[in-house]
VEXGU-110252 format. One line per field, with one value per residue: residue in one letter; residue number from 1; x, y, z of N, C-alpha, C, CB in turn. Coordinates in steps of 0.02 Angstrom, whole numbers, plus 50000, padded with zeros to 5 digits. Glycine has a CB too. Layout:
% VEXGU-110252
resn = [A, ...]
resi = [NUM, ...]
n.X = [X, ...]
n.Y = [Y, ...]
n.Z = [Z, ...]
ca.X = [X, ...]
ca.Y = [Y, ...]
ca.Z = [Z, ...]
c.X = [X, ...]
c.Y = [Y, ...]
c.Z = [Z, ...]
cb.X = [X, ...]
cb.Y = [Y, ...]
cb.Z = [Z, ...]
END
This chain:
% VEXGU-110252
resn = [M, R, I, F, Q, K, I, L, E, K, A, L, L, S, R, F, D, V, N, L, Y, Q, S, I, I, K, K, E, G, L, S]
resi = [1, 2, 3, 4, 5, 6, 7, 8, 9, 10, 11, 12, 13, 14, 15, 16, 17, 18, 19, 20, 21, 22, 23, 24, 25, 26, 27, 28, 29, 30, 31]
n.X = [49166, 49166, 49135, 49014, 48930, 48958, 48894, 48792, 48747, 48766, 48656, 48537, 48555, 48546, 48410, 48342, 48377, 48310, 48171, 48184, 48167, 48071, 47991, 48021, 47959, 47829, 47819, 47819, 47739, 47761, 47743]
n.Y = [48056, 48189, 48172, 48128, 48231, 48317, 48260, 48277, 48419, 48437, 48355, 48450, 48564, 48542, 48500, 48616, 48711, 48654, 48692, 48820, 48852, 48798, 48880, 49004, 48957, 48956, 49068, 49155, 49086, 48974, 48841]
n.Z = [49431, 49420, 49266, 49231, 49278, 49209, 49092, 49140, 49170, 48988, 48967, 49015, 48975, 48844, 48818, 48882, 48764, 48687, 48722, 48719, 48589, 48557, 48611, 48525, 48399, 48442, 48471, 48377, 48287, 48189, 48220]
ca.X = [49089, 49152, 49125, 48937, 48928, 48987, 48844, 48714, 48754, 48748, 48575, 48495, 48574, 48514, 48336, 48330, 48374, 48264, 48126, 48180, 48163, 47984, 47955, 48027, 47937, 47739, 47787, 47828, 47677, 47760, 47706]
ca.Y = [48092, 48254, 48141, 48143, 48314, 48393, 48230, 48282, 48476, 48460, 48346, 48484, 48628, 48542, 48520, 48703, 48741, 48621, 48720, 48895, 48827, 48778, 48940, 49033, 48954, 48952, 49148, 49174, 49044, 48924, 48772]
ca.Z = [49451, 49377, 49195, 49246, 49288, 49124, 49056, 49162, 49116, 48950, 48937, 49048, 48918, 48780, 48861, 48886, 48714, 48651, 48738, 48696, 48508, 48536, 48634, 48488, 48344, 48442, 48469, 48286, 48238, 48136, 48235]
c.X = [49093, 49139, 49035, 48889, 48918, 48915, 48783, 48693, 48737, 48675, 48531, 48508, 48534, 48424, 48324, 48320, 48312, 48194, 48128, 48140, 48088, 47956, 47947, 47969, 47858, 47751, 47775, 47752, 47689, 47753, 47636]
c.Y = [48163, 48258, 48158, 48215, 48335, 48334, 48256, 48379, 48489, 48418, 48414, 48556, 48626, 48525, 48577, 48744, 48720, 48656, 48795, 48883, 48841, 48851, 48963, 49022, 48965, 49048, 49184, 49148, 48990, 48864, 48755]
c.Z = [49426, 49282, 49198, 49267, 49222, 49074, 49066, 49155, 49064, 48913, 48969, 48994, 48861, 48770, 48854, 48811, 48680, 48659, 48728, 48632, 48522, 48561, 48575, 48427, 48377, 48455, 48382, 48242, 48198, 48164, 48215]
cb.X = [49070, 49222, 49156, 48929, 48998, 49146, 48842, 48706, 48793, 48807, 48533, 48514, 48649, 48556, 48331, 48406, 48429, 48264, 48118, 48259, 48193, 47938, 47985, 48087, 47961, 47681, 47855, 47911, 47647, 47818, 47705]
cb.Y = [48095, 48299, 48038, 48103, 48351, 48381, 48167, 48243, 48486, 48471, 48258, 48486, 48627, 48490, 48513, 48741, 48735, 48548, 48700, 48936, 48734, 48695, 48988, 49026, 48888, 48884, 49206, 49113, 49086, 48924, 48763]
cb.Z = [49542, 49395, 49188, 49300, 49320, 49059, 49067, 49265, 49101, 48918, 48971, 49136, 48888, 48743, 48936, 48925, 48682, 48671, 48792, 48681, 48476, 48592, 48683, 48481, 48300, 48535, 48517, 48244, 48188, 48094, 48303]
END
């Protein structure tokens, strides 16, 4: 169960990183 939680956290974290990266690109006008 703990392993699943770690995988879930990692997936959420990577998705958050992608959203953050995309918002930074839009902010800089590089998209």
